[in-house]
C-alpha positions, 0 to 999 in steps of 0.5 A, a space after each residue: 500500500 502506498 499513499 499518493 499525493 493529490 493530482 495538483 501536487 504531483 511532480 517527478 523527483 530524482 531517485 538515487 540508488 546506492 548498493 548497500 551490501 552484497 552477500 555472495 556473488 552478484 552475477 551483475 557485478 554490483 558492488 557496495 557503493 555503486 550508485 545509480 540514477 533511476 526512474 521509470 524510464 532509466 534502469 541506470 545500469 541496475 540488473 534487469 531482474 532487480 530493476 523489474 522487482 523494484 519498479 513499483 517502488 521506483 515509480 511510487 517514490 518518483 511521483 511523490 508517494 510514500 510508504 506508511 511503514 517507512 521511517 523516512 518517506 524519502 528512503 527505502 531499502 530493498 533486496 534483489 530477488 536472488 535469495 542466494 546472492 542477496 544485494 541490498 539497495 537504498 533508494 533515495 528521493 531527492 527533493 528540490 
């Protein structure tokens, strides 16, 4: 469940993804500290499987939505779908 802003308040925000941890061996060769600019139209070089998995979250943050369970409305941490080689990414919304 996400909460979207009203139609009049909608705008697009820049998102930055930072790889926070890698357990095992990432087949896409992502490393801790890798940084990507992401959007609904830009994978930023992120692994296709990972991008596909987090796409709804990217759109939610990009267009101003929030997650009620998140302590910071501008930051979300997610894991890739590969359970044997877990990569964690932090998505951060940049407000202008």
